C-alpha positions as CSV (number, residue, x, y, z in Angstrom):
1,X,38.9,-4.7,-40.8
2,X,40.1,-5.3,-37.1
3,X,39.5,-1.6,-36.4
4,X,35.8,-2.1,-37.5
5,X,35.2,-4.7,-35.1
6,X,37.0,-3.2,-32.1
7,X,34.8,-0.1,-32.9
8,X,32.0,-2.4,-32.9
9,X,32.7,-3.9,-29.8
10,X,33.2,-0.7,-28.2
11,X,29.8,0.8,-29.1
12,X,28.1,-2.3,-28.2
13,X,29.5,-2.2,-24.8
14,X,29.0,1.5,-24.0
15,X,25.4,0.7,-25.1
16,X,24.8,-1.9,-22.9
17,X,26.0,0.4,-20.2
18,X,23.9,3.3,-21.0
19,X,20.9,0.6,-21.1
20,X,22.1,-0.7,-17.9
21,X,22.0,3.0,-16.3
22,X,18.7,4.2,-17.7
23,X,17.0,0.8,-16.4
24,X,18.6,0.8,-13.0
25,X,19.1,4.7,-12.1
26,X,16.8,7.1,-14.4
27,X,13.5,4.7,-14.6
28,X,13.2,4.4,-10.8
29,X,14.4,7.9,-10.2
30,X,11.6,8.9,-12.6
31,X,8.8,6.8,-10.9
32,X,9.8,7.9,-7.5
33,X,9.7,11.5,-8.5
34,X,6.2,11.2,-10.5
35,X,4.8,9.2,-7.3
36,X,5.9,11.9,-5.2
37,X,4.4,14.8,-7.3
38,X,1.0,12.9,-7.4
39,X,1.1,12.6,-3.7
40,X,1.6,16.1,-3.3
41,X,-1.0,17.1,-5.7
42,X,-3.4,14.9,-3.8
43,X,-2.6,16.2,-0.5
44,X,-2.9,19.9,-1.7
45,X,-6.5,19.2,-3.2
46,X,-5.5,19.5,-6.8
47,X,-6.4,15.7,-7.4
48,X,-10.0,14.9,-6.2
49,X,-10.6,11.2,-5.4
50,X,-13.1,9.4,-7.0
51,X,-16.4,8.7,-5.0
52,X,-16.9,5.0,-4.5
53,X,-20.0,3.1,-3.2
54,X,-18.5,2.1,0.1
55,X,-16.9,4.6,2.8
56,X,-14.5,3.8,5.5
57,X,-15.3,4.9,8.8
58,X,-12.7,5.3,11.6
59,X,-13.1,6.3,14.9
60,X,-11.4,6.1,18.4
61,X,-13.0,2.5,18.8
62,X,-12.5,1.0,15.1
63,X,-13.1,0.9,11.4
64,X,-16.4,0.3,10.0
65,X,-17.3,0.0,6.1
66,X,-20.3,1.8,5.6
67,X,-22.5,1.8,2.1
68,X,-23.0,-0.4,-0.9
69,X,-23.7,-3.6,1.3
70,X,-26.7,-5.6,0.9
71,X,-26.7,-6.9,4.2
72,X,-28.1,-5.0,7.0
73,X,-25.0,-5.9,9.2
74,X,-22.3,-3.5,8.6
75,X,-18.5,-5.0,8.7
76,X,-16.5,-3.6,11.2
77,X,-13.6,-4.2,13.5
78,X,-12.4,-2.8,17.0
79,X,-8.9,-1.5,17.5
80,X,-8.7,-3.7,20.4
81,X,-9.4,-6.8,18.4
82,X,-6.7,-6.1,15.9
83,X,-3.6,-8.5,16.4
84,X,-2.2,-8.0,12.9
85,X,-2.2,-5.9,9.9
86,X,-0.9,-6.9,6.3
87,X,-0.7,-4.9,3.2
88,X,-0.6,-6.5,-0.3
89,X,-1.9,-6.1,-3.8
90,X,-4.3,-7.9,-5.9
91,X,-3.7,-8.7,-9.4
92,X,-7.1,-7.8,-11.2
93,X,-5.7,-8.8,-14.7
94,X,-5.3,-5.2,-16.3
95,X,-5.0,-3.2,-13.0
96,X,-3.7,-3.9,-9.3
97,X,-5.9,-3.1,-6.0
98,X,-3.8,-2.2,-3.0
99,X,-5.5,-3.6,0.0
100,X,-5.1,-3.8,4.0
101,X,-6.1,-6.5,6.1
102,X,-7.2,-6.2,9.9
103,X,-6.9,-9.8,11.4
104,X,-8.3,-10.8,14.7
105,X,-6.9,-13.4,16.9
106,X,-9.3,-16.4,15.1
107,X,-7.7,-14.9,11.8
108,X,-11.1,-13.4,10.6
109,X,-11.0,-9.8,9.8
110,X,-11.7,-7.0,7.4
111,X,-10.2,-6.5,4.1
112,X,-10.1,-2.6,3.1
113,X,-9.0,-1.3,-0.4
114,X,-8.1,1.8,-2.2
115,X,-11.2,1.9,-4.0
116,X,-13.2,2.7,-1.0
117,X,-13.9,6.6,0.1
118,X,-11.5,7.8,3.1
119,X,-8.8,5.3,1.9
120,X,-6.0,7.7,2.8
121,X,-7.6,8.8,6.0
122,X,-7.7,5.5,6.9
123,X,-4.0,4.7,6.2
124,X,-2.9,7.6,8.0
125,X,-5.1,6.7,10.9
126,X,-3.3,3.3,11.3
127,X,-0.2,4.3,13.2
128,X,-2.3,6.7,15.7
129,X,-4.8,3.9,16.7
130,X,-2.4,1.0,16.6
131,X,0.8,1.9,17.8
132,X,3.7,0.5,16.2
133,X,2.0,0.3,12.8
134,X,4.2,1.3,9.9
135,X,3.5,4.7,8.6
136,X,2.2,4.8,4.8
137,X,5.1,6.5,3.8
138,X,7.4,3.7,4.6
139,X,5.6,0.8,2.9
140,X,2.9,2.1,0.2
141,X,5.7,2.2,-2.6
142,X,7.1,-1.4,-1.9
143,X,3.6,-2.8,-2.1
144,X,3.0,-0.8,-5.3
145,X,6.0,-1.9,-7.2
146,X,6.5,-3.9,-9.5
147,X,3.3,-3.9,-10.9
148,X,1.3,-7.2,-10.6
149,X,3.1,-8.6,-7.7
150,X,1.4,-9.6,-4.7
151,X,4.1,-7.8,-2.7
152,X,2.6,-8.8,1.0
153,X,3.8,-6.6,4.0
154,X,3.3,-7.1,7.6
155,X,2.6,-3.5,8.9
156,X,1.5,-4.4,12.7
157,X,2.0,-7.4,14.9
158,X,0.6,-7.1,18.4
159,X,2.8,-9.0,21.1
160,X,1.0,-11.5,23.2
161,X,1.4,-9.0,26.1
162,X,-0.2,-6.2,24.6
163,X,-3.1,-8.5,23.6
164,X,-3.6,-9.5,27.2
165,X,-3.4,-6.2,28.3
166,X,-6.1,-5.1,25.7
167,X,-8.3,-8.0,26.7
168,X,-8.3,-7.2,30.3
169,X,-9.4,-3.4,29.7
């Protein structure tokens, strides 16, 4: 009878170790691999982005949201006005929405999200137009996981000296 309980305890411990290994090693590895494959397919054009009503227009002066607005004034922000860039996720009950907020000094700004056309080009342009801004590949996974959590990350913060220099221009 002792052998039976010993055998059962060994099987339970092995099962627990296998479960922890799968949860801590195998599942994250599979998710990262799947994300990398999806990103590669998207960049090679195998996955076409959905077409949305609004489009993000990025140029050397700033960012503008075009289309889908009932107001004749299009939301925009100039790069020189941006003092802070934050990324986070909104919980929309059954899905998540990844957002980036470009803040001005007075804490107003422009929220841009992944369901706008030109999203990936916008993300890729952030480090170009805001030197010191974290590149997408360093933060996107952290915002995406875990699901349904806000996962707030600061991507860029303009120092007071550089803001004074920008204002002087």
